[in-house]
C-alpha positions in Angstrom: 118.9 95.6 23.0 123.0 95.7 23.6 123.8 92.7 22.0 121.9 93.8 19.1 123.6 97.1 19.0 127.1 95.1 19.4 125.8 92.9 15.9 125.0 96.2 14.3 128.8 97.5 15.4 130.2 94.7 14.4 128.7 94.5 10.7 129.8 98.6 10.5 133.6 98.1 11.4 133.5 94.9 8.9 136.6 96.1 6.8 135.1 95.5 3.7 131.4 96.6 4.6 131.6 99.5 2.8 132.5 98.1 -1.0 129.1 95.6 0.1 127.2 99.0 0.5 128.4 100.4 -2.8 127.6 97.5 -4.6 124.3 97.6 -3.0 123.9 100.8 -4.5 125.5 100.3 -7.5 123.2 97.5 -8.5 120.0 99.7 -7.2 121.1 102.2 -9.5 120.5 99.9 -12.5 117.6 98.1 -11.5 116.1 102.0 -11.0 117.4 103.1 -14.5 116.2 99.4 -16.4 112.4 100.9 -16.2 110.7 101.2 -19.0 114.4 101.5 -20.8 112.9 100.1 -24.0 110.8 103.3 -24.4 110.6 104.9 -28.0 111.9 108.2 -28.5 108.7 110.1 -27.3 108.9 110.3 -23.7 110.1 113.5 -22.3 112.6 115.8 -23.8 112.2 113.3 -26.7 113.4 116.3 -29.5 117.2 116.4 -27.4 117.3 112.5 -27.5 116.1 112.4 -30.9 118.5 114.5 -32.3 121.3 113.0 -30.5 120.8 109.7 -31.6 119.6 110.4 -35.0 124.0 111.5 -34.9 124.5 107.4 -34.5 121.8 106.3 -36.7 123.4 108.1 -39.3 127.1 106.4 -37.9 125.5 103.1 -38.0 124.1 103.7 -41.8 127.0 106.0 -43.5 130.2 105.1 -41.4 131.9 106.9 -38.4 133.3 110.5 -39.3 134.2 112.1 -36.3 134.8 115.4 -38.0 131.3 115.6 -39.6 128.4 114.2 -37.8 125.3 114.4 -39.0 121.6 114.1 -38.5 118.2 113.8 -40.3 117.3 117.5 -39.8 118.1 119.5 -42.8 115.9 122.3 -42.0 116.5 125.7 -41.1 114.7 125.1 -37.7 118.3 124.7 -35.5 120.6 127.1 -37.6 119.0 129.7 -39.3 120.6 128.0 -42.5 119.7 125.3 -44.8 121.6 122.6 -44.0 121.3 119.9 -47.4 124.7 117.6 -45.2 122.3 117.4 -42.0 125.4 118.6 -40.3 125.3 118.2 -36.4 128.1 120.4 -34.5 127.2 120.7 -30.9 128.7 118.3 -28.7 132.3 116.2 -30.4 130.5 113.0 -30.7 132.0 110.6 -28.4 129.2 109.6 -27.2 127.9 108.5 -30.6 131.0 106.6 -31.3 130.7 104.1 -28.5 126.9 104.0 -29.0 127.4 103.1 -32.5 130.0 100.6 -31.9 127.7 98.9 -29.4 124.9 98.5 -31.9 126.8 97.3 -34.7 128.2 94.9 -32.7 126.2 93.7 -30.3 122.9 93.9 -32.7 120.3 92.0 -30.0 119.5 95.1 -28.7 117.7 98.2 -31.1 119.7 101.9 -31.4 117.7 103.2 -28.4 117.9 100.5 -25.9 122.1 100.8 -26.4 121.9 104.4 -26.1 119.8 104.4 -22.5 122.1 101.6 -21.0 124.9 103.9 -22.3 123.8 106.8 -20.3 123.2 104.6 -17.5 126.9 103.0 -17.3 128.3 106.2 -17.2 126.1 107.2 -14.4 127.2 103.9 -12.6 130.6 105.0 -13.2 130.0 109.0 -11.8 128.0 107.1 -9.1 132.0 105.5 -7.7 133.6 108.7 -7.9 131.0 110.4 -6.1 131.5 107.7 -3.6 135.2 108.4 -3.5 135.0 112.1 -3.4 132.4 112.0 -0.4 134.8 109.4 0.9 137.6 112.1 0.8 136.0 114.8 2.1 133.0 113.5 4.4 134.3 110.0 5.1 133.1 106.4 4.4 129.5 106.9 5.0 129.6 110.6 3.6 130.9 108.7 0.1 128.4 105.7 0.7 124.9 108.7 1.2 126.3 110.6 -1.7 126.5 108.0 -4.2 122.9 106.8 -2.6 121.4 109.8 -3.3 122.9 110.4 -6.9 121.4 106.6 -7.6 117.8 107.3 -6.0 117.1 110.7 -6.3 114.0 110.8 -9.0 115.0 113.2 -11.0 118.5 111.9 -11.6 117.2 108.5 -12.5 115.3 109.7 -15.3 118.0 112.0 -16.9 120.9 109.2 -16.6 118.5 106.8 -18.6 118.0 109.5 -21.7 120.0 109.5 -25.3 121.9 112.6 -24.3 125.4 113.1 -24.0 125.1 114.8 -20.5 125.9 111.5 -18.4 128.6 111.2 -20.2 130.3 114.5 -19.5 129.4 114.2 -15.9 131.1 111.1 -15.4 134.2 112.8 -17.2 133.7 116.1 -15.2 133.5 114.3 -12.1 136.7 111.8 -12.6 138.5 114.6 -13.8 137.6 116.5 -10.0 138.6 113.2 -8.2 141.9 113.3 -10.5 142.5 116.5 -9.6 142.4 116.1 -6.0 144.7 113.0 -5.9 147.1 115.6 -7.8 146.5 117.8 -4.7 147.2 115.1 -2.2 149.9 113.2 -4.1 152.1 116.6 -5.8 152.1 113.5 -8.6 152.5 115.8 -12.1 150.8 112.7 -14.1 148.0 112.6 -11.6 147.3 116.9 -12.8 147.5 115.4 -16.3 145.1 112.6 -16.1 142.9 114.9 -14.7 143.4 117.4 -17.4 142.4 115.0 -20.1 139.3 114.0 -18.2 138.8 117.3 -18.3 139.3 118.2 -21.9 136.6 115.1 -22.5 133.7 116.4 -20.4 134.5 119.8 -22.1 134.1 118.1 -25.8 131.0 116.9 -24.5 129.8 119.7 -22.8 131.5 122.6 -22.7 129.1 123.7 -19.5 131.6 121.7 -16.9 133.7 124.4 -17.5 132.3 125.8 -14.0 133.4 122.0 -12.4 137.1 124.5 -12.5 135.6 126.2 -9.5 136.0 123.6 -6.8 139.5 123.2 -8.3 140.8 126.5 -7.7 139.8 126.2 -4.4 141.3 123.0 -3.7 144.4 124.5 -5.3 144.7 128.1 -3.6 144.0 125.9 -0.3 146.8 124.3 -0.2 149.4 126.7 -2.3 149.5 130.7 -2.0 149.1 132.2 -4.9 152.8 134.1 -4.9 154.0 130.5 -4.6 152.4 129.1 -7.4 153.9 131.8 -10.1 157.4 131.5 -8.4 157.9 128.1 -8.5 158.6 126.7 -11.7 157.9 123.4 -10.8 153.7 124.5 -10.1 153.3 127.1 -12.8 154.3 124.5 -15.7 152.6 121.7 -14.8 149.8 123.6 -13.9 149.9 126.2 -17.5 150.5 122.3 -19.2 146.9 121.3 -17.4 145.4 124.6 -18.7 146.7 123.7 -22.5 145.4 119.6 -22.2 142.0 121.1 -21.3 141.4 124.2 -23.0 143.0 123.7 -26.4 140.9 120.7 -27.6 137.7 122.1 -26.9 139.4 125.4 -28.9 140.1 123.6 -31.6 137.1 121.8 -32.0 135.4 125.1 -32.1 137.6 126.8 -34.8 136.9 123.5 -36.7 132.8 123.6 -36.1 133.0 127.5 -37.0 133.5 126.5 -41.4 130.0 124.8 -41.1 127.9 127.4 -39.7 124.6 125.5 -41.3 125.4 122.7 -38.5 125.5 124.8 -35.6 122.6 125.3 -33.6 121.8 128.9 -32.3 123.0 128.8 -28.6 123.5 132.5 -27.7 120.1 132.4 -26.0 120.8 129.8 -23.6 122.8 132.6 -21.8 120.5 135.1 -21.1 118.3 135.0 -24.9 115.3 136.3 -22.4 117.0 138.7 -19.7 115.7 136.3 -17.2 119.1 136.1 -14.9 118.1 137.1 -11.2 114.7 138.6 -11.7 112.4 137.1 -9.3 111.0 134.8 -12.0 114.5 133.0 -12.3 114.7 132.7 -8.5 111.5 131.0 -8.1 112.3 128.4 -11.3 115.6 127.5 -10.5 115.9 127.7 -6.7 111.7 126.6 -6.3 110.5 124.4 -9.2 113.8 123.0 -10.2 116.0 122.4 -7.0 113.7 122.3 -3.8 110.4 120.7 -5.5 111.8 119.2 -8.9 115.5 117.4 -7.5 114.8 117.6 -3.7 111.4 117.0 -3.5 110.5 119.4 -1.4 111.4 117.7 2.0 114.7 117.2 0.5 115.6 120.8 2.1 116.0 119.5 5.2 119.0 117.5 5.0 120.1 119.9 2.1 120.0 123.0 4.5 122.0 121.3 7.4 124.5 120.0 4.6 125.0 124.0 3.8 125.7 125.2 7.4 128.7 123.2 8.6 131.7 122.1 6.7 132.7 118.9 7.8 137.1 117.6 8.0 138.3 121.1 7.8 137.5 121.6 4.6 134.5 124.0 2.2 135.1 121.4 -0.4 131.3 121.0 -0.9 130.3 124.7 -0.5 132.6 125.8 -3.5 131.5 122.7 -5.9 127.8 124.2 -5.4 129.5 127.6 -5.6 130.5 126.5 -9.5 126.8 125.2 -9.6 125.5 128.2 -8.9 127.6 130.2 -11.4 127.0 127.9 -13.6 122.9 128.1 -13.8 123.4 131.7 -13.6 125.9 132.1 -16.3 123.5 130.0 -18.3 120.4 131.3 -17.1 117.7 131.3 -19.8 118.6 127.7 -21.0 118.6 126.3 -17.1 115.0 127.9 -16.5 113.9 126.7 -19.9 115.1 123.0 -19.9 115.0 120.9 -16.7 117.9 118.6 -18.2 120.2 121.1 -17.9 120.4 121.0 -14.3 121.6 117.3 -14.5 125.4 118.9 -14.2 124.4 120.1 -10.8 123.5 116.5 -9.4 126.7 115.7 -8.2 127.5 118.4 -6.0 123.5 118.5 -4.4 124.2 114.5 -3.5 127.6 115.7 -1.6 125.7 118.2 0.3 122.6 116.2 0.9 125.0 113.1 2.3 127.1 116.0 4.2 123.4 117.3 5.6 122.5 113.7 6.8 125.8 113.2 8.7 125.2 116.4 10.5 121.5 115.6 11.4 122.3 111.7 12.2 125.5 112.9 14.6 124.8 116.3 16.1 124.6 116.4 19.8 123.1 119.6 19.7 119.5 118.3 18.9 117.6 115.4 20.4 118.7 112.2 18.5 115.1 110.8 18.1 113.8 113.7 16.9 116.7 114.5 14.3 117.3 111.3 13.2 113.2 110.7 12.8 112.9 114.1 10.7 116.0 113.0 8.6 114.7 109.5 7.6 110.9 111.0 7.5 112.5 114.1 5.3 114.4 111.7 2.8 111.5 109.3 2.4 109.2 111.9 1.8 111.4 113.7 -0.7 112.0 110.2 -2.9 108.4 110.4 -3.1 107.4 113.6 -4.1 109.8 113.2 -6.7 108.6 109.9 -8.0 105.4 111.0 -8.4 106.4 114.2 -10.7 109.2 112.2 -12.3 106.7 109.6 -13.5 105.2 111.6 -15.9 108.6 112.4 -18.1 107.8 108.4 -18.9 104.6 108.6 -20.8 104.6 108.8 -24.6 101.9 111.5 -25.0 101.3 111.1 -29.0 102.0 107.3 -29.8 100.5 108.4 -33.3 104.0 109.6 -34.7 105.6 106.6 -34.3 103.0 104.4 -36.1 102.8 107.3 -38.0 106.7 106.6 -38.8 106.6 103.5 -38.9 104.0 104.0 -41.7 106.6 106.2 -43.6 109.1 103.5 -42.8 107.2 100.7 -44.7 105.7 102.7 -47.6 108.7 105.3 -49.0 112.2 105.0 -50.8 114.9 105.1 -47.9 116.4 107.8 -49.7 112.9 109.7 -49.6 113.2 113.1 -47.8 109.9 113.8 -45.7 108.3 116.2 -44.1 107.3 115.9 -40.6 105.6 118.7 -39.2 105.7 118.7 -35.6 106.0 122.2 -33.9 109.5 121.9 -34.9 110.2 119.2 -32.6 112.6 116.6 -34.4 111.1 113.6 -32.4 108.0 112.9 -35.5 111.1 113.3 -38.5 113.2 110.6 -36.7 110.7 108.1 -36.3 110.3 107.6 -39.9 113.8 107.1 -40.4 113.9 109.5 -43.0 116.3 112.6 -43.4 114.2 116.0 -43.7 112.0 119.0 -42.1 110.4 118.8 -38.9 108.9 122.0 -39.9 107.2 124.1 -42.8 110.1 126.3 -42.6 109.6 127.8 -46.2 106.9 128.1 -49.1 106.0 124.3 -50.3 106.8 125.2 -53.4 110.4 125.5 -52.5 111.3 122.5 -50.2 110.0 120.7 -53.2 112.9 122.2 -54.7 115.0 121.3 -52.4 114.2 117.4 -52.6 111.0 116.8 -50.4 109.1 113.5 -51.4 106.5 113.0 -49.0 104.7 114.7 -46.2 103.6 113.3 -43.2 100.8 114.9 -40.5 99.3 113.5 -37.2 97.6 116.9 -36.8 94.6 117.4 -39.9 95.2 121.9 -39.2 94.6 123.9 -41.8 97.8 123.3 -43.5 97.5 119.8 -43.9 93.9 120.0 -45.6 95.5 123.0 -47.5 98.2 120.3 -48.9 95.4 117.6 -49.3 93.8 119.1 -51.7 97.3 119.6 -53.9 99.2 116.2 -53.4 98.1 112.4 -53.9 97.6 110.2 -50.8 99.7 107.7 -49.7 97.5 106.8 -47.2 95.3 108.1 -44.9 94.3 106.9 -41.3 92.7 108.5 -38.2 95.7 109.3 -36.8 98.0 110.2 -39.3 98.5 110.9 -43.2 100.9 110.4 -46.1 101.1 112.7 -48.8 103.1 112.4 -51.9 104.7 115.5 -52.9 106.1 114.3 -55.8 102.2 113.5 -57.4 99.5 116.1 -57.5 96.0 116.1 -57.9 
């Protein structure tokens, strides 16, 4: 037994062992995210993925224009205004530009597969920076554990292989946080400016990452007193420049897009549109359904709770990081309750807290080591198992008929045709047609025809569809779908 123990000690004391483990973590992270990587955009949150991917498809078809991202939905559904140019002014389209370049230059994979792989790449880069953050505050094995949790939490596996801007935003934000820490440790201003550049990119992609500034403020005030900052020009001037670097691009972008309100989806609702903030249902959804069950699989609360109760290496960095995420879900309350993908931004902080809890349970002399370590291994295993059972449902294509109908529209109609593809306002069906148009009959059909609607396709033979069948000629009718020509009346 002593000989075995000696061998393990030699292995763990090997100079480069941490990089070997990190490599294993990265390879594991990649392999886990290749599951159903070629799924069509008809799985969980397909509507949001379709909107993101549609901007890329528009770039591929019409050329890249950073200032005028466009997508397939020209309806009033998302903005309340008719949007004939298909403007899509949400995130600054950095993700879509990279996605377009990959699709155009390496066409051995589809646009959708490249979009998913791009998110996977961003997640793996984020994994490295989480390792660096963990190593700085929790030690080498804390960094390895934090990176491990980031890649294996089933929730995060799914939401870092979707065609969404969140994985890119998280990558820039975590990298910015790491660069800011190197500035705190070295006092080298160029590191501060580099952090500001990364943070500016993160905000352009997803403004909600502004809450990553909470741990930055903690680190700054933990090293310098407020009076010292304001009285020392060598401190305050670089910090003001940092602030300008971070905020000016976002302000400029928001100012630019304000000229095109028809392309800006309603966003006021995300904060507290249904007045749910801090009500019992808010706590139940965010901390019960999402954090406790969907993300931590129930049993993950064991190491997570221990991670909250103690600081390591005389720093509360992980606690303030998590505090920033609490501010985030509290301010952006309604969106976090309604949509589970909004919690993607929280996972880096959660991973660090989990790693911290694991170290405490593994090393603590206050508990029976056999029992505490056994509990730790059991809780992690069950947490991952419970998470997988829930997340596997996200990969399912529950309505394959929209794909079949979309392929028929693409085959039977002109490329420049405008299509109505009603799907309860969900643009995933319209995306499958590869045509611009309406995901919802948002006004009288005659008015839509006046605005250029050429075809109507439906996978639901409801009252509306049956009404149109009696008015317009049928292009194709199958058990699963129906295509009508709106330009030809009966």
